[in-house]
N, C-alpha and C positions, 0 to 999 in steps of 0.2 A: 151255327152262326145266325144271329137275328136278321130279319129282312132289312134291306136298305130303306131309309126314309124315302118317301115319294112326294112329289108335288106336280101340279100341272102348271106349266109356264106359258106365258105369252110375252113376246117382245115386239115392240113397235117403235117406229120413228115418230117423233112428235114435232109439230110445226109451230105451236103456240104455247110456249113454256108457261107463261103467266096464267093462261086459261086452265091448263091441265093442273098446275100447282093449286089453284083455287078450288078446283073440283076435288083434288086429293085431300086438301085441308078440310073441306066440308064433309066428305065421306068418312074421314078418319076422326074428325073432331079434334085435330091437333095440327101443329105447324110442321110436324115431321121431325126426324132426326137427321142431321147432316153428318155424313160419313165420308172421309177421304179414303180412297182405295187405290192400290197399285196391284194389279193381278199379273203374275208371271205364269205363262202357260208353258208346260214342258211337253216334250215329245212322249207320247204314250202309244202303246200298241193297240189299245182299245179305249173308247170313251175319251174323256178329257181330264187332265190333271192340272190344277192351278194352285199357286200359292197366293193367297190374298193377304197383302200387307196393309194394315190399317194406319200405317204411318205414326203409330203411337207406341211401338214396342211389342204389339200383339199382332197375331195373324192366324190364318187358318189354311191348312192344306185340304183342298177340296177335290174329290174325284166324283165325276158324274157321267152318266150315260143318258143321252137324250137324242131323239131323232131330229134331223134337220128338216122341218116341215113348217108350213105357215099355220098360224092359229095356235090354239091350245095344244100342248104336247106333254106327255108324261115324262118326268125326269126322275131317275133314281140316283141317289147321291150318298156320299159318306164324307164326314168332316172331322178333322183332328185339329185341335187348337195348338198354337205354338207361341212361346214367349221369345223366340229367336228367329223371326222371319229372315233376316239377312244370312244367318248361318245355314238355315235349312235351304234357302235359295242356292247358296254356293254348292252344297252337297248334291242337290237335285240337278242343278245345271251341269255339274261334272258327270253325274251318272247317266242322265237322260238327254241332255241338250235342251236349250231354250227354243221354243217355237215362236214366242213373241211376248210383248207386254202391253197391257191396257191400263191407262191411268184415267180415273174418273172421280167426279164429285157426285155423291149419291145422296138423295133425300129419301128416307124410309118412312112409309106410312103404313099403319096396320088397320085393316078393315076386316073385321071378323077373323077368319083363319087365313086371310090373304095378306101377303107382304106386297105393297106397291112400292116400286123403286122408280124415282125420277132421276135419270142419270144425265150428266153432262160429261161426255166422253171426249178426251183430248184427241184431236185430229179427226173426229167423226161427227160430233154434234149432239143433239138432244134426243133422248129415248125414254121409253117407259117400259118397265117389266112388271108383270104380275106373276106372283108365285103363290098358288093356292096350295097350302100345306095340307095333305090328306091325312085323315085318321086311318087307323088300320082297317076300319069297317067301310071306308069310303072307296068307291071305284073311280077310275079315271074319268068316267062319264059324269060323276058327281062334280068333280073338279072342273070339267069342261063347262058345265052349266053355270057354276059360280063365276068362272073366268069370263064367259060370254055376257053375263049380266053386268059385270064391272066394265067390260069393253063398251057396252051400250051406254052406261052412265058416263064414261069418259069420252064418248064419241070417237072411239078408235075405229078407223075404217080398214077394210080388207087390204086396201092399197098400201097401207102403212105397216103391215105386218112383216116381220123378218123371220127367216128360217134358222139362221145359225147364231153364233156368238159374236160379240164385238171383235174378238180376235180374228174371226173369219172375214169380217168386213175390212178390218185394217190390212189383212193380207191381200184381199182383192184390190184395194187401193194401191198397194205396193206393186202387185203384179201389173196393173194397168200403167203405172209410172214407168216400170222397167221395159214395157213393150213398146214405148215410144222412142 
């Protein structure tokens, strides 16, 4: 079996959408691509499994393993495309159970080998994700350096970095609501 693709990821909360948008446009030389996404997370015994529905009849089943830590982190992932997100969601929900759903409006910018995502997440707010897609010959440290340079360009502070996924944040909010 071939090795799983790898990337180095950074996720951060952003406070000034317009400023970050302008920096992303300047760095990428583009206005970005707007993508609507609905992610359904399923119960998995290891890693994370989600179905990404692009709301246009297409989707992707994505499995990934990534540590929950601040700053750049190595992620291993596998992706399978689908032309039937609702049908696949039904089957996976019956087999595994649904952990939760994340709905977002994403703007994608490409800067070299890095995908920059500006996300407006329903019930959470505004975020930025960096995904430095590694070549086979690159190390996680190479990806860390690229990510840190972009973090500096985007003035992302350590205080704004997040450890987990949007799904984790939504579940934390739900837990806090139910504890009152």
